[in-house]
C-alpha positions as CSV (number, residue, x, y, z in Angstrom):
1,M,26.1,38.5,5.6
2,F,26.2,34.7,4.9
3,A,26.8,32.0,7.4
4,E,27.9,29.5,4.8
5,D,29.9,29.6,1.6
6,I,27.5,30.7,-1.2
7,D,29.4,28.8,-3.8
8,R,28.8,25.4,-2.1
9,K,26.7,22.8,-3.9
10,I,23.1,23.0,-2.8
11,N,20.4,20.4,-3.8
12,G,17.6,22.3,-5.4
13,V,15.1,19.4,-4.8
14,V,15.1,17.2,-1.7
15,K,14.6,13.6,-2.5
16,V,13.7,11.0,0.0
17,E,15.9,8.3,-1.5
18,Q,19.1,10.5,-1.2
19,D,20.8,9.2,2.0
20,E,24.5,10.0,1.4
21,S,26.1,11.1,4.6
22,A,27.4,14.5,3.3
23,I,24.0,15.3,1.8
24,L,22.2,14.4,5.0
25,V,24.5,16.6,7.2
26,Q,23.8,19.6,4.9
27,E,20.1,19.0,4.9
28,L,19.9,18.6,8.7
29,E,22.3,21.4,9.5
30,E,20.8,23.9,7.1
31,Y,17.1,23.1,7.6
32,V,15.5,26.4,8.7
33,I,12.5,26.1,11.0
34,T,10.3,29.1,10.4
35,K,7.4,30.1,12.7
36,E,5.0,28.3,10.4
37,L,7.1,25.1,10.4
38,K,7.5,25.2,14.2
39,K,3.7,25.0,14.5
40,H,3.7,21.9,12.3
41,F,6.5,20.2,14.3
42,I,4.8,21.0,17.6
43,A,1.4,19.7,16.3
44,F,3.0,16.5,15.0
45,F,5.1,15.6,18.1
46,N,2.3,16.5,20.5
47,N,-0.1,14.1,18.8
48,Y,2.5,11.5,18.2
49,G,3.6,11.7,21.8
50,E,0.1,10.9,23.0
51,S,0.3,7.5,21.3
52,F,2.9,6.6,24.0
53,E,0.5,7.5,26.8
54,E,-2.5,5.5,25.7
55,N,-3.3,2.5,23.5
56,I,-3.8,3.8,20.0
57,S,-3.7,1.6,17.0
58,D,-4.9,3.8,14.2
59,I,-2.7,6.8,13.5
60,G,-2.3,8.6,10.2
61,V,-0.7,11.9,9.3
62,W,-1.5,13.7,6.0
63,I,1.0,16.3,4.8
64,S,-0.4,18.6,2.1
65,G,0.8,21.7,0.3
66,F,1.5,23.2,-3.0
67,F,4.2,21.9,-5.4
68,G,7.5,23.1,-4.1
69,S,6.2,24.1,-0.6
70,G,8.6,21.7,1.2
71,K,6.5,18.7,1.9
72,S,9.2,16.1,1.1
73,H,11.8,18.1,3.0
74,F,9.5,18.3,6.1
75,L,8.7,14.6,5.8
76,K,12.3,13.6,5.5
77,M,13.2,15.6,8.6
78,L,10.4,14.0,10.5
79,A,11.6,10.5,9.5
80,Y,15.2,11.2,10.6
81,L,13.9,12.7,13.9
82,L,11.6,9.8,14.7
83,E,14.4,7.3,14.1
84,N,16.9,9.8,15.7
85,K,19.3,8.8,13.0
86,E,23.0,9.2,13.7
87,V,24.8,11.0,10.9
88,Q,28.6,11.5,11.2
89,G,28.5,10.8,14.9
90,V,25.7,13.2,15.8
91,K,22.1,12.2,16.6
92,T,19.4,14.0,14.6
93,V,17.6,15.3,17.7
94,E,20.8,16.9,18.9
95,R,21.1,18.8,15.5
96,F,17.5,20.0,16.1
97,R,18.0,21.0,19.7
98,K,19.9,24.1,18.7
99,K,17.1,25.0,16.3
100,F,14.8,25.3,19.2
101,E,17.1,27.1,21.6
102,D,14.6,30.0,21.7
103,D,11.7,27.7,22.7
104,A,12.8,24.8,24.9
105,A,9.2,23.9,25.8
106,A,8.3,23.3,22.1
107,F,11.3,21.0,21.9
108,M,10.4,18.8,24.9
109,P,7.8,16.5,23.1
110,M,10.3,16.0,20.3
111,D,13.1,15.1,22.8
112,K,10.9,12.8,24.7
113,V,9.6,10.6,21.9
114,T,13.0,10.2,20.2
115,R,14.4,8.6,23.4
116,G,12.6,5.4,22.4
117,E,13.3,3.0,19.5
118,T,11.5,3.9,16.3
119,H,12.0,2.5,12.9
120,T,11.1,4.5,9.8
121,I,10.7,3.3,6.2
122,L,11.2,6.2,3.8
123,F,10.4,5.8,0.1
124,N,8.9,7.5,-2.9
125,I,5.7,5.7,-3.7
126,D,5.8,6.6,-7.4
127,V,9.3,5.2,-7.8
128,Q,8.4,1.9,-6.0
129,S,5.0,1.4,-7.6
130,S,4.6,-1.4,-10.3
131,G,1.8,-3.5,-11.6
132,P,-1.8,-2.5,-12.3
133,K,-3.1,0.7,-10.9
134,D,-6.1,-0.7,-9.1
135,E,-7.6,-0.3,-5.6
136,T,-4.8,-2.4,-4.1
137,A,-1.9,-0.6,-5.8
138,V,-0.9,1.5,-2.7
139,L,-1.3,-1.4,-0.3
140,R,1.0,-3.5,-2.5
141,V,3.7,-0.8,-2.4
142,F,3.4,-0.6,1.4
143,A,3.7,-4.4,1.7
144,K,6.6,-4.5,-0.7
145,M,8.6,-1.9,1.2
146,F,7.7,-3.4,4.6
147,Y,9.0,-6.8,3.5
148,H,12.1,-5.2,2.0
149,Y,12.8,-3.5,5.3
150,L,12.6,-6.9,7.0
151,G,15.1,-8.4,4.5
152,F,12.5,-10.4,2.5
153,Y,11.8,-10.2,-1.2
154,G,9.0,-7.6,-1.3
155,E,8.8,-7.6,-5.1
156,D,6.9,-10.9,-4.9
157,L,4.7,-11.3,-1.8
158,K,4.5,-15.1,-2.4
159,V,8.2,-15.3,-2.0
160,A,8.3,-12.9,0.9
161,K,5.7,-15.0,2.7
162,L,7.7,-18.1,2.1
163,E,10.9,-16.4,3.5
164,Q,8.9,-15.1,6.5
165,F,7.6,-18.7,7.2
166,I,11.2,-20.1,7.0
167,E,12.4,-17.3,9.3
168,K,9.8,-18.2,11.9
169,Q,11.1,-21.7,11.9
170,G,14.6,-20.4,12.5
171,K,15.8,-22.1,9.3
172,T,16.8,-19.1,7.1
173,A,20.5,-19.8,7.1
174,E,20.1,-23.5,6.6
175,F,17.6,-23.1,3.8
176,R,19.9,-20.7,2.0
177,R,22.8,-23.1,2.4
178,V,20.9,-26.1,1.1
179,F,19.4,-24.1,-1.8
180,E,22.8,-23.0,-2.9
181,E,24.1,-26.6,-2.8
182,K,21.3,-27.7,-5.1
183,N,21.1,-24.7,-7.4
184,G,24.7,-23.5,-7.6
185,A,23.7,-19.9,-7.0
186,S,22.9,-18.1,-3.8
187,W,19.3,-17.6,-2.7
188,L,19.5,-13.8,-2.6
189,S,20.7,-13.7,-6.2
190,S,18.1,-16.2,-7.4
191,R,14.9,-15.3,-5.6
192,D,13.9,-12.8,-8.3
193,S,13.7,-15.7,-10.7
194,F,11.8,-17.9,-8.2
195,A,9.5,-19.3,-10.8
196,F,12.4,-20.9,-12.7
197,F,13.8,-22.6,-9.6
198,E,10.7,-24.0,-7.9
199,D,12.0,-27.6,-8.1
200,D,15.2,-26.5,-6.2
201,V,13.2,-24.5,-3.7
202,V,10.9,-27.5,-3.0
203,S,13.9,-29.8,-2.7
204,A,15.6,-27.5,-0.3
205,L,12.5,-27.1,1.8
206,T,12.0,-30.8,1.9
207,Q,15.6,-31.4,3.1
């Protein structure tokens, strides 16, 4: 009656920040694509695929539904499919191929767009949000997470811009070496206290 052991541990709530290998395998393998979900996958990948055929700069997708309806789960699956993340030696798209065995045509757009290189940044905006809740709050979180993804200090956009400038000069490794010589601590462990070490930063930049 049951394909899997009913006594196994099952996450009651899917969280975007959970990325442990064992949890991901279970989420990917046991994700059930209902008829309704299949419609959403087809709609998403058909529209997303069009952006590869023509020059489109403004694309947004809004996922809405009642509490507990599976929005986060669906979003997380989309993110792993788009990046075609490899989990325990198996690409995500290959795990989904068997879920569409009864409808190969519906799977084709998904298979096509995942052959390219796509990067995804998955995060919970409530968890990452900080500072005043004004009209720029959402934009600040997006900028923060984007800079984090690039390896810069997204918590402080001033510092992130500085790091980005140094990177463009091809001087990141040299700057970090010189800063550590002057400060005694590494740049990565000190940048969250940037304001206290501005003299060392200026001295390192000057050198």
